[in-house]
Structure formats: C-alpha cells, structure tokens
PQR file with spaces between the fields and no chain letter, atoms N, CA, C, O and H, PARSE charges and radii, in Angstrom:
ATOM       1  N    ALA     1      48.484  -59.228  -59.959 -0.4000 1.5000
ATOM       2  CA   ALA     1      48.999  -59.788  -58.956 -0.0000 2.0000
ATOM       3  C    ALA     1      47.547  -60.901  -58.189  0.5500 1.7000
ATOM       4  O    ALA     1      46.355  -60.598  -58.126 -0.5500 1.4000
ATOM       5  N    PHE     2      48.123  -62.000  -57.775 -0.4000 1.5000
ATOM       6  CA   PHE     2      47.180  -62.874  -57.252 -0.0000 2.0000
ATOM       7  C    PHE     2      46.813  -62.927  -55.940  0.5500 1.7000
ATOM       8  O    PHE     2      47.775  -62.895  -55.172 -0.5500 1.4000
ATOM       9  H    PHE     2      49.091  -62.247  -57.826  0.4000 1.0000
ATOM      10  N    PRO     3      45.688  -63.001  -55.406 -0.5600 1.5000
ATOM      11  CA   PRO     3      45.539  -63.133  -53.978  0.2800 2.0000
ATOM      12  C    PRO     3      46.141  -64.199  -53.467  0.5500 1.7000
ATOM      13  O    PRO     3      45.673  -65.276  -53.837 -0.5500 1.4000
ATOM      14  N    GLN     4      47.290  -64.235  -52.521 -0.4000 1.5000
ATOM      15  CA   GLN     4      48.021  -65.171  -51.985 -0.0000 2.0000
ATOM      16  C    GLN     4      47.548  -65.709  -50.425  0.5500 1.7000
ATOM      17  O    GLN     4      48.430  -66.058  -49.639 -0.5500 1.4000
ATOM      18  H    GLN     4      47.670  -63.360  -52.221  0.4000 1.0000
ATOM      19  N    ASP     5      46.321  -65.749  -50.085 -0.4000 1.5000
ATOM      20  CA   ASP     5      45.768  -65.983  -49.081 -0.0000 2.0000
ATOM      21  C    ASP     5      45.783  -67.333  -48.635  0.5500 1.7000
ATOM      22  O    ASP     5      46.061  -67.693  -47.491 -0.5500 1.4000
ATOM      23  H    ASP     5      45.605  -65.466  -50.723  0.4000 1.0000
ATOM      24  N    HIS     6      45.403  -68.226  -49.806 -0.4000 1.5000
ATOM      25  CA   HIS     6      45.264  -69.661  -50.000 -0.0000 2.0000
ATOM      26  C    HIS     6      46.064  -70.298  -50.782  0.5500 1.7000
ATOM      27  O    HIS     6      46.627  -69.754  -51.732 -0.5500 1.4000
ATOM      28  H    HIS     6      45.178  -67.933  -50.736  0.4000 1.0000
ATOM      29  N    ALA     7      46.237  -71.820  -50.391 -0.4000 1.5000
ATOM      30  CA   ALA     7      47.314  -72.531  -51.543 -0.0000 2.0000
ATOM      31  C    ALA     7      46.588  -72.769  -52.493  0.5500 1.7000
ATOM      32  O    ALA     7      45.374  -72.963  -52.426 -0.5500 1.4000
ATOM      33  H    ALA     7      45.780  -72.262  -49.620  0.4000 1.0000
ATOM      34  N    VAL     8      47.426  -72.779  -53.708 -0.4000 1.5000
ATOM      35  CA   VAL     8      46.961  -73.124  -54.961 -0.0000 2.0000
ATOM      36  C    VAL     8      47.170  -74.897  -55.140  0.5500 1.7000
ATOM      37  O    VAL     8      48.224  -75.531  -55.086 -0.5500 1.4000
ATOM      38  H    VAL     8      48.412  -72.622  -53.762  0.4000 1.0000
ATOM      39  N    THR     9      45.785  -75.396  -55.363 -0.4000 1.5000
ATOM      40  CA   THR     9      45.614  -76.643  -55.693 -0.0000 2.0000
ATOM      41  C    THR     9      45.426  -77.295  -56.896  0.5500 1.7000
ATOM      42  O    THR     9      45.331  -78.516  -57.022 -0.5500 1.4000
ATOM      43  H    THR     9      44.929  -74.880  -55.406  0.4000 1.0000
ATOM      44  N    SER    10      45.372  -76.485  -57.767 -0.4000 1.5000
ATOM      45  CA   SER    10      45.342  -77.135  -59.404 -0.0000 2.0000
ATOM      46  C    SER    10      45.647  -75.865  -60.089  0.5500 1.7000
ATOM      47  O    SER    10      45.661  -74.751  -59.566 -0.5500 1.4000
ATOM      48  H    SER    10      45.449  -75.493  -57.664  0.4000 1.0000
ATOM      49  N    LEU    11      45.931  -76.209  -61.522 -0.4000 1.5000
ATOM      50  CA   LEU    11      46.438  -74.936  -62.335 -0.0000 2.0000
ATOM      51  C    LEU    11      46.041  -75.445  -63.818  0.5500 1.7000
ATOM      52  O    LEU    11      45.823  -76.655  -63.885 -0.5500 1.4000
ATOM      53  H    LEU    11      45.920  -77.114  -61.947  0.4000 1.0000
ATOM      54  N    ALA    12      45.926  -74.775  -64.903 -0.4000 1.5000
ATOM      55  CA   ALA    12      45.530  -74.994  -66.054 -0.0000 2.0000
ATOM      56  C    ALA    12      45.650  -73.778  -66.951  0.5500 1.7000
ATOM      57  O    ALA    12      45.232  -72.731  -66.456 -0.5500 1.4000
ATOM      58  H    ALA    12      46.104  -73.793  -64.848  0.4000 1.0000
ATOM      59  N    VAL    13      46.185  -73.719  -68.280 -0.4000 1.5000
ATOM      60  CA   VAL    13      46.285  -72.826  -69.102 -0.0000 2.0000
ATOM      61  C    VAL    13      45.638  -72.989  -70.267  0.5500 1.7000
ATOM      62  O    VAL    13      45.916  -73.966  -70.962 -0.5500 1.4000
ATOM      63  H    VAL    13      46.525  -74.569  -68.682  0.4000 1.0000
ATOM      64  N    SER    14      44.567  -71.966  -70.720 -0.4000 1.5000
ATOM      65  CA   SER    14      43.955  -72.436  -72.021 -0.0000 2.0000
ATOM      66  C    SER    14      45.066  -72.808  -73.132  0.5500 1.7000
ATOM      67  O    SER    14      46.254  -72.485  -73.147 -0.5500 1.4000
ATOM      68  H    SER    14      44.342  -71.172  -70.156  0.4000 1.0000
ATOM      69  N    PRO    15      44.113  -73.816  -74.337 -0.5600 1.5000
ATOM      70  CA   PRO    15      45.078  -74.291  -75.109  0.2800 2.0000
ATOM      71  C    PRO    15      45.680  -73.026  -76.212  0.5500 1.7000
ATOM      72  O    PRO    15      46.617  -73.190  -76.993 -0.5500 1.4000
ATOM      73  N    ASP    16      44.825  -71.664  -76.032 -0.4000 1.5000
ATOM      74  CA   ASP    16      44.985  -70.484  -76.978 -0.0000 2.0000
ATOM      75  C    ASP    16      45.756  -69.712  -76.248  0.5500 1.7000
ATOM      76  O    ASP    16      45.935  -68.567  -76.663 -0.5500 1.4000
ATOM      77  H    ASP    16      44.064  -71.531  -75.398  0.4000 1.0000
ATOM      78  N    GLY    17      46.403  -70.129  -74.988 -0.4000 1.5000
ATOM      79  CA   GLY    17      47.183  -69.416  -74.339 -0.0000 2.0000
ATOM      80  C    GLY    17      46.984  -68.049  -73.639  0.5500 1.7000
ATOM      81  O    GLY    17      47.835  -67.500  -72.940 -0.5500 1.4000
ATOM      82  H    GLY    17      46.258  -71.059  -74.651  0.4000 1.0000
ATOM      83  N    LYS    18      45.685  -67.545  -73.933 -0.4000 1.5000
ATOM      84  CA   LYS    18      45.105  -66.320  -73.396 -0.0000 2.0000
ATOM      85  C    LYS    18      44.461  -66.430  -71.688  0.5500 1.7000
ATOM      86  O    LYS    18      43.979  -65.457  -71.108 -0.5500 1.4000
ATOM      87  H    LYS    18      44.993  -67.990  -74.501  0.4000 1.0000
ATOM      88  N    TRP    19      44.565  -67.608  -71.168 -0.4000 1.5000
ATOM      89  CA   TRP    19      43.867  -67.501  -69.827 -0.0000 2.0000
ATOM      90  C    TRP    19      44.758  -68.596  -69.117  0.5500 1.7000
ATOM      91  O    TRP    19      45.328  -69.539  -69.666 -0.5500 1.4000
ATOM      92  H    TRP    19      44.957  -68.398  -71.640  0.4000 1.0000
ATOM      93  N    LEU    20      44.754  -68.255  -67.733 -0.4000 1.5000
ATOM      94  CA   LEU    20      45.410  -68.805  -66.656 -0.0000 2.0000
ATOM      95  C    LEU    20      44.207  -69.021  -65.598  0.5500 1.7000
ATOM      96  O    LEU    20      43.593  -68.033  -65.192 -0.5500 1.4000
ATOM      97  H    LEU    20      44.291  -67.490  -67.287  0.4000 1.0000
ATOM      98  N    ALA    21      43.820  -70.534  -65.083 -0.4000 1.5000
ATOM      99  CA   ALA    21      42.930  -70.888  -64.237 -0.0000 2.0000
ATOM     100  C    ALA    21      43.621  -71.277  -63.164  0.5500 1.7000
ATOM     101  O    ALA    21      44.530  -72.082  -63.366 -0.5500 1.4000
ATOM     102  H    ALA    21      44.318  -71.336  -65.412  0.4000 1.0000
ATOM     103  N    LEU    22      43.377  -70.830  -61.837 -0.4000 1.5000
ATOM     104  CA   LEU    22      43.964  -71.661  -60.405 -0.0000 2.0000
ATOM     105  C    LEU    22      42.960  -71.834  -59.590  0.5500 1.7000
ATOM     106  O    LEU    22      42.122  -70.992  -59.266 -0.5500 1.4000
ATOM     107  H    LEU    22      42.638  -70.177  -61.674  0.4000 1.0000
ATOM     108  N    GLY    23      43.068  -73.327  -59.133 -0.4000 1.5000
ATOM     109  CA   GLY    23      42.110  -73.826  -58.114 -0.0000 2.0000
ATOM     110  C    GLY    23      42.782  -73.485  -56.663  0.5500 1.7000
ATOM     111  O    GLY    23      43.990  -73.462  -56.429 -0.5500 1.4000
ATOM     112  H    GLY    23      43.748  -74.012  -59.396  0.4000 1.0000
ATOM     113  N    ARG    24      41.868  -73.262  -55.872 -0.4000 1.5000
ATOM     114  CA   ARG    24      42.750  -72.964  -54.472 -0.0000 2.0000
ATOM     115  C    ARG    24      41.871  -73.923  -53.360  0.5500 1.7000
ATOM     116  O    ARG    24      40.857  -74.607  -53.502 -0.5500 1.4000
ATOM     117  H    ARG    24      40.886  -73.280  -56.062  0.4000 1.0000
ATOM     118  N    SER    25      42.729  -73.648  -52.213 -0.4000 1.5000
ATOM     119  CA   SER    25      42.212  -74.581  -51.124 -0.0000 2.0000
ATOM     120  C    SER    25      41.023  -74.270  -50.127  0.5500 1.7000
ATOM     121  O    SER    25      40.498  -74.908  -49.215 -0.5500 1.4000
ATOM     122  H    SER    25      43.552  -73.092  -52.098  0.4000 1.0000
ATOM     123  N    ASP    26      40.774  -72.721  -50.818 -0.4000 1.5000
ATOM     124  CA   ASP    26      39.391  -72.143  -49.970 -0.0000 2.0000
ATOM     125  C    ASP    26      37.994  -72.340  -51.063  0.5500 1.7000
ATOM     126  O    ASP    26      37.000  -71.616  -51.019 -0.5500 1.4000
ATOM     127  H    ASP    26      41.201  -72.202  -51.559  0.4000 1.0000
ATOM     128  N    ASN    27      38.176  -73.382  -51.938 -0.4000 1.5000
ATOM     129  CA   ASN    27      36.983  -73.862  -52.751 -0.0000 2.0000
ATOM     130  C    ASN    27      36.632  -72.601  -53.712  0.5500 1.7000
ATOM     131  O    ASN    27      35.477  -72.199  -53.855 -0.5500 1.4000
ATOM     132  H    ASN    27      38.985  -73.970  -51.974  0.4000 1.0000
ATOM     133  N    SER    28      37.773  -72.014  -54.364 -0.4000 1.5000
ATOM     134  CA   SER    28      37.561  -70.867  -55.284 -0.0000 2.0000
ATOM     135  C    SER    28      38.161  -71.330  -56.226  0.5500 1.7000
ATOM     136  O    SER    28      38.788  -72.388  -56.276 -0.5500 1.4000
ATOM     137  H    SER    28      38.711  -72.340  -54.248  0.4000 1.0000
ATOM     138  N    LEU    29      37.932  -70.259  -57.327 -0.4000 1.5000
ATOM     139  CA   LEU    29      39.178  -70.457  -58.613 -0.0000 2.0000
ATOM     140  C    LEU    29      39.067  -69.024  -58.962  0.5500 1.7000
ATOM     141  O    LEU    29      38.109  -68.269  -58.797 -0.5500 1.4000
ATOM     142  H    LEU    29      37.423  -69.399  -57.286  0.4000 1.0000
ATOM     143  N    ILE    30      40.446  -68.752  -59.570 -0.4000 1.5000
ATOM     144  CA   ILE    30      40.735  -67.726  -60.015 -0.0000 2.0000
ATOM     145  C    ILE    30      40.965  -67.853  -61.559  0.5500 1.7000
ATOM     146  O    ILE    30      41.735  -68.731  -61.949 -0.5500 1.4000
ATOM     147  H    ILE    30      41.225  -69.365  -59.703  0.4000 1.0000
ATOM     148  N    LEU    31      40.341  -67.027  -62.465 -0.4000 1.5000
ATOM     149  CA   LEU    31      40.793  -66.627  -64.025 -0.0000 2.0000
ATOM     150  C    LEU    31      41.232  -65.478  -64.266  0.5500 1.7000
ATOM     151  O    LEU    31      40.728  -64.457  -63.798 -0.5500 1.4000
ATOM     152  H    LEU    31      39.716  -66.315  -62.148  0.4000 1.0000
ATOM     153  N    ARG    32      42.463  -65.513  -65.208 -0.4000 1.5000
ATOM     154  CA   ARG    32      42.812  -64.603  -65.385 -0.0000 2.0000
ATOM     155  C    ARG    32      43.114  -64.559  -66.905  0.5500 1.7000
ATOM     156  O    ARG    32      43.452  -65.582  -67.500 -0.5500 1.4000
ATOM     157  H    ARG    32      42.873  -66.342  -65.588  0.4000 1.0000
ATOM     158  N    GLU    33      42.994  -63.424  -67.492 -0.4000 1.5000
ATOM     159  CA   GLU    33      43.534  -63.086  -69.019 -0.0000 2.0000
ATOM     160  C    GLU    33      45.216  -63.038  -68.706  0.5500 1.7000
ATOM     161  O    GLU    33      45.506  -62.359  -67.721 -0.5500 1.4000
ATOM     162  H    GLU    33      42.719  -62.593  -67.008  0.4000 1.0000
ATOM     163  N    ILE    34      46.065  -63.514  -69.241 -0.4000 1.5000
ATOM     164  CA   ILE    34      47.321  -63.655  -69.301 -0.0000 2.0000
ATOM     165  C    ILE    34      48.055  -62.115  -69.739  0.5500 1.7000
ATOM     166  O    ILE    34      49.076  -61.703  -69.189 -0.5500 1.4000
ATOM     167  H    ILE    34      45.830  -64.066  -70.041  0.4000 1.0000
ATOM     168  N    ALA    35      47.395  -61.444  -70.722 -0.4000 1.5000
ATOM     169  CA   ALA    35      47.919  -60.703  -71.313 -0.0000 2.0000
ATOM     170  C    ALA    35      47.189  -59.229  -70.654  0.5500 1.7000
ATOM     171  O    ALA    35      47.378  -58.137  -71.190 -0.5500 1.4000
ATOM     172  H    ALA    35      46.565  -61.779  -71.168  0.4000 1.0000
ATOM     173  N    ASN    36      46.514  -59.370  -69.675 -0.4000 1.5000
ATOM     174  CA   ASN    36      46.020  -58.711  -68.523 -0.0000 2.0000
ATOM     175  C    ASN    36      46.213  -58.803  -67.173  0.5500 1.7000
ATOM     176  O    ASN    36      45.363  -59.423  -66.534 -0.5500 1.4000
ATOM     177  H    ASN    36      46.360  -60.256  -69.239  0.4000 1.0000
ATOM     178  N    PRO    37      47.010  -58.390  -66.679 -0.5600 1.5000
ATOM     179  CA   PRO    37      47.511  -58.609  -65.224  0.2800 2.0000
ATOM     180  C    PRO    37      46.366  -57.914  -64.142  0.5500 1.7000
ATOM     181  O    PRO    37      46.384  -58.329  -62.983 -0.5500 1.4000
ATOM     182  N    ASN    38      45.371  -56.852  -64.528 -0.4000 1.5000
ATOM     183  CA   ASN    38      44.732  -56.718  -63.641 -0.0000 2.0000
ATOM     184  C    ASN    38      43.243  -57.055  -64.004  0.5500 1.7000
ATOM     185  O    ASN    38      42.306  -56.503  -63.428 -0.5500 1.4000
ATOM     186  H    ASN    38      45.358  -56.515  -65.470  0.4000 1.0000
ATOM     187  N    GLY    39      43.072  -58.021  -65.023 -0.4000 1.5000
ATOM     188  CA   GLY    39      41.617  -58.659  -65.401 -0.0000 2.0000
ATOM     189  C    GLY    39      41.785  -60.066  -64.632  0.5500 1.7000
ATOM     190  O    GLY    39      42.268  -61.048  -65.196 -0.5500 1.4000
ATOM     191  H    GLY    39      43.833  -58.469  -65.492  0.4000 1.0000
ATOM     192  N    LEU    40      41.322  -60.075  -63.225 -0.4000 1.5000
ATOM     193  CA   LEU    40      41.143  -61.013  -62.211 -0.0000 2.0000
ATOM     194  C    LEU    40      39.793  -61.331  -62.006  0.5500 1.7000
ATOM     195  O    LEU    40      38.945  -60.450  -61.870 -0.5500 1.4000
ATOM     196  H    LEU    40      40.930  -59.278  -62.767  0.4000 1.0000
ATOM     197  N    LYS    41      39.540  -62.501  -61.974 -0.4000 1.5000
ATOM     198  CA   LYS    41      38.161  -62.942  -61.695 -0.0000 2.0000
ATOM     199  C    LYS    41      37.917  -64.179  -60.698  0.5500 1.7000
ATOM     200  O    LYS    41      38.451  -65.269  -60.904 -0.5500 1.4000
ATOM     201  H    LYS    41      40.229  -63.217  -62.084  0.4000 1.0000
ATOM     202  N    ILE    42      37.234  -63.981  -59.814 -0.4000 1.5000
ATOM     203  CA   ILE    42      37.253  -64.999  -58.545 -0.0000 2.0000
ATOM     204  C    ILE    42      35.903  -65.718  -58.560  0.5500 1.7000
ATOM     205  O    ILE    42      34.881  -65.035  -58.625 -0.5500 1.4000
ATOM     206  H    ILE    42      36.800  -63.096  -59.647  0.4000 1.0000
ATOM     207  N    PHE    43      35.823  -67.208  -58.499 -0.4000 1.5000
ATOM     208  CA   PHE    43      34.622  -67.686  -58.865 -0.0000 2.0000
ATOM     209  C    PHE    43      34.501  -68.800  -57.425  0.5500 1.7000
ATOM     210  O    PHE    43      35.455  -69.481  -57.048 -0.5500 1.4000
ATOM     211  H    PHE    43      36.653  -67.763  -58.446  0.4000 1.0000
ATOM     212  N    ALA    44      33.337  -68.801  -56.856 -0.4000 1.5000
ATOM     213  CA   ALA    44      33.145  -69.465  -55.701 -0.0000 2.0000
ATOM     214  C    ALA    44      32.134  -70.507  -56.420  0.5500 1.7000
ATOM     215  O    ALA    44      31.747  -70.376  -57.582 -0.5500 1.4000
ATOM     216  H    ALA    44      32.563  -68.248  -57.162  0.4000 1.0000
ATOM     217  N    GLY    45      31.711  -71.718  -55.420 -0.4000 1.5000
ATOM     218  CA   GLY    45      30.600  -72.550  -55.545 -0.0000 2.0000
ATOM     219  C    GLY    45      31.105  -73.987  -55.494  0.5500 1.7000
ATOM     220  O    GLY    45      30.241  -74.818  -55.775 -0.5500 1.4000
ATOM     221  H    GLY    45      32.025  -71.824  -54.477  0.4000 1.0000
ATOM     222  N    HIS    46      32.017  -74.348  -55.270 -0.4000 1.5000
ATOM     223  CA   HIS    46      32.414  -75.713  -54.666 -0.0000 2.0000
ATOM     224  C    HIS    46      32.409  -75.579  -53.198  0.5500 1.7000
ATOM     225  O    HIS    46      32.745  -74.501  -52.709 -0.5500 1.4000
ATOM     226  H    HIS    46      32.719  -73.674  -55.041  0.4000 1.0000
ATOM     227  N    THR    47      32.085  -76.495  -52.501 -0.4000 1.5000
ATOM     228  CA   THR    47      32.204  -76.973  -51.037 -0.0000 2.0000
ATOM     229  C    THR    47      33.578  -77.618  -50.682  0.5500 1.7000
ATOM     230  O    THR    47      33.911  -77.805  -49.512 -0.5500 1.4000
ATOM     231  H    THR    47      31.812  -77.371  -52.899  0.4000 1.0000
ATOM     232  N    GLY    48      34.198  -77.881  -51.529 -0.4000 1.5000
ATOM     233  CA   GLY    48      35.768  -78.409  -51.093 -0.0000 2.0000
ATOM     234  C    GLY    48      36.958  -77.701  -52.164  0.5500 1.7000
ATOM     235  O    GLY    48      36.786  -77.060  -53.201 -0.5500 1.4000
ATOM     236  H    GLY    48      33.927  -77.729  -52.479  0.4000 1.0000
ATOM     237  N    ALA    49      37.925  -78.008  -51.622 -0.4000 1.5000
ATOM     238  CA   ALA    49      39.089  -77.641  -52.617 -0.0000 2.0000
ATOM     239  C    ALA    49      38.917  -77.869  -54.006  0.5500 1.7000
ATOM     240  O    ALA    49      38.181  -78.783  -54.378 -0.5500 1.4000
ATOM     241  H    ALA    49      38.066  -78.528  -50.780  0.4000 1.0000
ATOM     242  N    VAL    50      39.581  -77.060  -54.910 -0.4000 1.5000
ATOM     243  CA   VAL    50      39.431  -77.036  -56.196 -0.0000 2.0000
ATOM     244  C    VAL    50      40.623  -77.806  -56.482  0.5500 1.7000
ATOM     245  O    VAL    50      41.725  -77.316  -56.235 -0.5500 1.4000
ATOM     246  H    VAL    50      40.179  -76.318  -54.608  0.4000 1.0000
ATOM     247  N    THR    51      40.497  -79.104  -57.040 -0.4000 1.5000
ATOM     248  CA   THR    51      41.572  -80.222  -57.273 -0.0000 2.0000
ATOM     249  C    THR    51      41.914  -80.512  -58.726  0.5500 1.7000
ATOM     250  O    THR    51      42.946  -81.113  -59.024 -0.5500 1.4000
ATOM     251  H    THR    51      39.602  -79.502  -57.241  0.4000 1.0000
ATOM     252  N    ALA    52      40.903  -80.013  -59.765 -0.4000 1.5000
ATOM     253  CA   ALA    52      41.466  -80.285  -60.867 -0.0000 2.0000
ATOM     254  C    ALA    52      40.675  -79.227  -61.920  0.5500 1.7000
ATOM     255  O    ALA    52      39.526  -78.886  -61.642 -0.5500 1.4000
ATOM     256  H    ALA    52      40.065  -79.525  -59.523  0.4000 1.0000
ATOM     257  N    LEU    53      41.397  -78.672  -63.258 -0.4000 1.5000
ATOM     258  CA   LEU    53      40.931  -77.668  -63.956 -0.0000 2.0000
ATOM     259  C    LEU    53      41.284  -78.165  -65.228  0.5500 1.7000
ATOM     260  O    LEU    53      42.400  -78.660  -65.384 -0.5500 1.4000
ATOM     261  H    LEU    53      42.331  -78.949  -63.484  0.4000 1.0000
ATOM     262  N    GLN    54      40.263  -78.081  -66.401 -0.4000 1.5000
ATOM     263  CA   GLN    54      40.777  -78.270  -67.718 -0.0000 2.0000
ATOM     264  C    GLN    54      39.832  -77.402  -68.623  0.5500 1.7000
ATOM     265  O    GLN    54      38.613  -77.475  -68.469 -0.5500 1.4000
ATOM     266  H    GLN    54      39.356  -77.679  -66.274  0.4000 1.0000
ATOM     267  N    PHE    55      40.326  -76.677  -69.454 -0.4000 1.5000
ATOM     268  CA   PHE    55      39.529  -75.827  -70.543 -0.0000 2.0000
ATOM     269  C    PHE    55      39.303  -76.823  -71.604  0.5500 1.7000
ATOM     270  O    PHE    55      40.018  -77.796  -71.847 -0.5500 1.4000
ATOM     271  H    PHE    55      41.316  -76.617  -69.579  0.4000 1.0000
ATOM     272  N    THR    56      38.181  -76.452  -72.230 -0.4000 1.5000
ATOM     273  CA   THR    56      37.931  -77.066  -73.472 -0.0000 2.0000
ATOM     274  C    THR    56      38.648  -76.823  -74.513  0.5500 1.7000
ATOM     275  O    THR    56      39.070  -75.668  -74.566 -0.5500 1.4000
ATOM     276  H    THR    56      37.600  -75.662  -72.033  0.4000 1.0000
ATOM     277  N    GLY    57      38.965  -77.582  -75.452 -0.4000 1.5000
ATOM     278  CA   GLY    57      39.743  -77.299  -76.771 -0.0000 2.0000
ATOM     279  C    GLY    57      39.720  -76.073  -77.272  0.5500 1.7000
ATOM     280  O    GLY    57      40.795  -75.488  -77.406 -0.5500 1.4000
ATOM     281  H    GLY    57      38.622  -78.520  -75.409  0.4000 1.0000
ATOM     282  N    ASP    58      38.615  -75.496  -77.612 -0.4000 1.5000
ATOM     283  CA   ASP    58      38.412  -74.114  -77.880 -0.0000 2.0000
ATOM     284  C    ASP    58      38.583  -73.090  -77.179  0.5500 1.7000
ATOM     285  O    ASP    58      38.298  -71.954  -77.559 -0.5500 1.4000
ATOM     286  H    ASP    58      37.742  -75.971  -77.502  0.4000 1.0000
ATOM     287  N    SER    59      39.214  -73.465  -75.739 -0.4000 1.5000
ATOM     288  CA   SER    59      39.284  -72.149  -74.626 -0.0000 2.0000
ATOM     289  C    SER    59      38.235  -71.447  -74.265  0.5500 1.7000
ATOM     290  O    SER    59      38.449  -70.388  -73.677 -0.5500 1.4000
ATOM     291  H    SER    59      39.446  -74.387  -75.430  0.4000 1.0000
ATOM     292  N    THR    60      36.826  -71.872  -74.533 -0.4000 1.5000
ATOM     293  CA   THR    60      36.020  -70.918  -74.253 -0.0000 2.0000
ATOM     294  C    THR    60      35.166  -71.598  -72.995  0.5500 1.7000
ATOM     295  O    THR    60      34.303  -70.888  -72.480 -0.5500 1.4000
ATOM     296  H    THR    60      36.652  -72.733  -75.011  0.4000 1.0000
ATOM     297  N    ARG    61      35.325  -72.647  -72.592 -0.4000 1.5000
ATOM     298  CA   ARG    61      34.828  -72.943  -71.172 -0.0000 2.0000
ATOM     299  C    ARG    61      36.078  -73.742  -70.219  0.5500 1.7000
ATOM     300  O    ARG    61      37.204  -74.085  -70.578 -0.5500 1.4000
ATOM     301  H    ARG    61      36.027  -73.224  -73.011  0.4000 1.0000
ATOM     302  N    LEU    62      35.590  -73.845  -69.248 -0.4000 1.5000
ATOM     303  CA   LEU    62      36.439  -74.062  -68.048 -0.0000 2.0000
ATOM     304  C    LEU    62      35.727  -75.306  -67.249  0.5500 1.7000
ATOM     305  O    LEU    62      34.565  -75.104  -66.895 -0.5500 1.4000
ATOM     306  H    LEU    62      34.675  -73.566  -68.956  0.4000 1.0000
ATOM     307  N    ILE    63      36.200  -76.324  -66.996 -0.4000 1.5000
ATOM     308  CA   ILE    63      35.702  -77.315  -66.174 -0.0000 2.0000
ATOM     309  C    ILE    63      36.538  -77.686  -64.795  0.5500 1.7000
ATOM     310  O    ILE    63      37.716  -78.042  -64.821 -0.5500 1.4000
ATOM     311  H    ILE    63      37.143  -76.489  -67.284  0.4000 1.0000
ATOM     312  N    SER    64      35.716  -77.545  -63.525 -0.4000 1.5000
ATOM     313  CA   SER    64      36.543  -77.693  -62.568 -0.0000 2.0000
ATOM     314  C    SER    64      36.028  -78.914  -61.664  0.5500 1.7000
ATOM     315  O    SER    64      34.845  -79.239  -61.556 -0.5500 1.4000
ATOM     316  H    SER    64      34.759  -77.256  -63.503  0.4000 1.0000
ATOM     317  N    GLY    65      37.094  -79.523  -61.046 -0.4000 1.5000
ATOM     318  CA   GLY    65      36.515  -80.418  -60.127 -0.0000 2.0000
ATOM     319  C    GLY    65      37.038  -80.182  -58.532  0.5500 1.7000
ATOM     320  O    GLY    65      38.012  -79.501  -58.210 -0.5500 1.4000
ATOM     321  H    GLY    65      38.055  -79.259  -61.134  0.4000 1.0000
ATOM     322  N    SER    66      36.148  -80.915  -57.630 -0.4000 1.5000
ATOM     323  CA   SER    66      36.654  -80.574  -56.252 -0.0000 2.0000
ATOM     324  C    SER    66      36.721  -81.651  -55.456  0.5500 1.7000
ATOM     325  O    SER    66      36.211  -82.723  -55.780 -0.5500 1.4000
ATOM     326  H    SER    66      35.357  -81.468  -57.892  0.4000 1.0000
ATOM     327  N    ALA    67      37.313  -81.477  -54.417 -0.4000 1.5000
ATOM     328  CA   ALA    67      37.036  -82.584  -53.333 -0.0000 2.0000
ATOM     329  C    ALA    67      36.115  -82.512  -52.877  0.5500 1.7000
ATOM     330  O    ALA    67      36.150  -83.229  -51.876 -0.5500 1.4000
ATOM     331  H    ALA    67      37.728  -80.605  -54.154  0.4000 1.0000
ATOM     332  N    ASP    68      34.879  -81.893  -53.011 -0.4000 1.5000
ATOM     333  CA   ASP    68      33.352  -82.176  -53.092 -0.0000 2.0000
ATOM     334  C    ASP    68      32.933  -83.130  -53.653  0.5500 1.7000
ATOM     335  O    ASP    68      31.784  -83.515  -53.437 -0.5500 1.4000
ATOM     336  H    ASP    68      34.850  -81.311  -53.824  0.4000 1.0000
ATOM     337  N    LYS    69      33.788  -83.784  -54.552 -0.4000 1.5000
ATOM     338  CA   LYS    69      32.977  -84.821  -55.896 -0.0000 2.0000
ATOM     339  C    LYS    69      32.182  -84.081  -56.686  0.5500 1.7000
ATOM     340  O    LYS    69      31.233  -84.658  -57.216 -0.5500 1.4000
ATOM     341  H    LYS    69      34.721  -83.471  -54.728  0.4000 1.0000
ATOM     342  N    SER    70      32.374  -82.768  -56.919 -0.4000 1.5000
ATOM     343  CA   SER    70      31.543  -82.298  -58.041 -0.0000 2.0000
ATOM     344  C    SER    70      32.392  -81.686  -59.050  0.5500 1.7000
ATOM     345  O    SER    70      33.558  -81.349  -58.844 -0.5500 1.4000
ATOM     346  H    SER    70      33.145  -82.299  -56.489  0.4000 1.0000
ATOM     347  N    LEU    71      31.696  -81.540  -60.273 -0.4000 1.5000
ATOM     348  CA   LEU    71      32.541  -81.016  -61.610 -0.0000 2.0000
ATOM     349  C    LEU    71      31.545  -79.601  -61.814  0.5500 1.7000
ATOM     350  O    LEU    71      30.326  -79.676  -61.657 -0.5500 1.4000
ATOM     351  H    LEU    71      30.749  -81.813  -60.441  0.4000 1.0000
ATOM     352  N    ARG    72      32.061  -78.643  -62.088 -0.4000 1.5000
ATOM     353  CA   ARG    72      31.471  -77.288  -62.530 -0.0000 2.0000
ATOM     354  C    ARG    72      31.848  -76.924  -64.328  0.5500 1.7000
ATOM     355  O    ARG    72      32.883  -77.228  -64.922 -0.5500 1.4000
ATOM     356  H    ARG    72      33.051  -78.583  -62.215  0.4000 1.0000
ATOM     357  N    LEU    73      31.082  -76.462  -64.681 -0.4000 1.5000
ATOM     358  CA   LEU    73      31.271  -75.803  -66.153 -0.0000 2.0000
ATOM     359  C    LEU    73      31.141  -74.286  -66.304  0.5500 1.7000
ATOM     360  O    LEU    73      31.280  -73.762  -67.409 -0.5500 1.4000
ATOM     361  H    LEU    73      30.241  -76.215  -64.199  0.4000 1.0000
C-alpha cells in the first residue's frame, strides 16, 4: 500500500514494467517494485512538489523534476 497522506503529482512506470514511481505534493517520491507490494522506498530532496518523472530506457535510473526548478537523478 502507498502512504496516502499527500497528493500524487506525477507518475511513471519503468520500460521493463518492474518499477512504479509516484511524485508527491510533499516534495518526495515513492519508488515501488510492482511485483513486491511491500518493497516501498520513499525519497526526499526536492524543495517543491515532484511534477515530472522519467525512467531511463534501460530502467536503471529515475529522473525527477520539481516545482523547485531542479532535476534529480
């Protein structure tokens, strides 16, 4: 299950279909392995809502963009 305490502002699925990423209004992002509902990681670092997410073509990296005008890899 996902923490539901903040609005989802962006969403991405990895090209290999293994990962789901959710950007949130609290400046964090959630990364989850689709086959493992308990494998949930929450990342912080942006100072604004996460507004864009994109996996690389090989599904090994996630790029996030934020209302704080920054990108993170």
